[in-house]
C-alpha positions as CSV (number, residue, x, y, z in Angstrom):
1,M,-169.4,58.1,76.3
2,P,-167.3,58.7,73.2
3,E,-167.8,56.5,70.1
4,Q,-165.7,53.4,69.9
5,K,-164.0,54.6,66.7
6,T,-162.8,57.7,68.6
7,L,-161.7,55.7,71.6
8,D,-159.7,53.4,69.4
9,K,-158.1,56.4,67.6
10,M,-157.1,58.0,71.0
11,Q,-155.7,54.7,72.3
12,K,-153.5,54.5,69.2
13,F,-152.6,58.2,69.8
14,V,-151.6,57.5,73.4
15,D,-149.6,54.4,72.4
16,K,-147.7,56.2,69.7
17,F,-147.1,59.3,71.9
18,R,-145.6,57.1,74.7
19,E,-143.4,55.2,72.2
20,K,-142.2,58.5,70.7
21,T,-141.5,60.3,73.9
22,G,-140.5,57.5,76.2
23,T,-143.4,58.1,78.6
24,F,-145.4,55.4,80.3
25,G,-148.8,55.0,81.8
26,Y,-150.1,54.3,85.2
27,P,-150.0,50.6,86.1
28,D,-153.8,50.5,86.8
29,L,-155.4,50.2,83.4
30,N,-158.7,51.6,84.7
31,I,-156.9,55.0,85.2
32,T,-155.4,54.8,81.7
33,N,-158.8,54.0,80.2
34,I,-160.3,57.1,81.9
35,L,-157.6,59.2,80.3
36,V,-158.2,57.8,76.9
37,E,-162.0,58.3,77.3
38,G,-161.3,61.9,78.3
39,L,-159.1,62.5,75.3
40,A,-161.7,60.9,73.0
41,G,-164.5,63.0,74.6
42,N,-162.5,66.2,74.0
43,V,-161.9,65.2,70.4
44,E,-165.6,64.8,69.9
45,E,-166.6,67.9,71.8
46,V,-163.9,70.4,70.8
47,G,-162.1,68.7,67.9
48,R,-158.7,68.2,69.7
49,P,-157.3,65.7,72.2
50,M,-156.9,68.3,75.0
51,C,-155.7,67.1,78.4
52,P,-158.7,65.6,80.2
53,C,-157.0,66.4,83.6
54,Q,-157.6,70.1,83.0
55,F,-160.9,72.1,82.8
56,F,-161.2,74.3,79.8
57,P,-164.3,76.6,80.3
58,E,-164.1,77.7,76.7
59,G,-163.0,74.4,75.2
60,K,-163.4,75.3,71.5
61,A,-161.7,78.6,72.1
62,E,-158.8,77.0,73.9
63,A,-158.5,74.4,71.1
64,A,-158.2,77.2,68.5
65,K,-155.4,79.0,70.4
66,S,-152.7,76.5,69.6
67,S,-151.9,73.8,67.2
68,E,-150.0,71.9,69.8
69,W,-151.3,69.3,72.3
70,A,-149.5,70.1,75.5
71,C,-150.0,68.4,78.9
72,P,-149.6,70.8,81.8
73,C,-149.3,68.1,84.4
74,W,-146.1,68.5,86.5
75,E,-145.7,64.7,86.9
76,F,-145.6,64.4,83.1
77,Q,-143.1,67.2,82.7
78,I,-140.7,66.0,85.4
79,W,-141.0,62.2,85.3
80,K,-142.5,61.6,81.8
81,Y,-145.3,59.8,83.6
82,C,-148.9,60.1,82.7
83,H,-152.1,58.4,83.9
């Protein structure tokens, strides 16, 4: 489980991202909390909030490839909807 400080940081990240992009979260907050926990875990593990819905076998190498955080989920790209 990620540290509370990292969880709080990622919750703020998600809130600001949604506000900025007009996206919204899944109505079940348990799902949203899992997303935030996954982002926080990736920050602690690889140093970036990489999409927790994807598996990155070489997490640190993937994180180093790009300076952008991009979600590959088709739901997000089409409907601006994220967990």
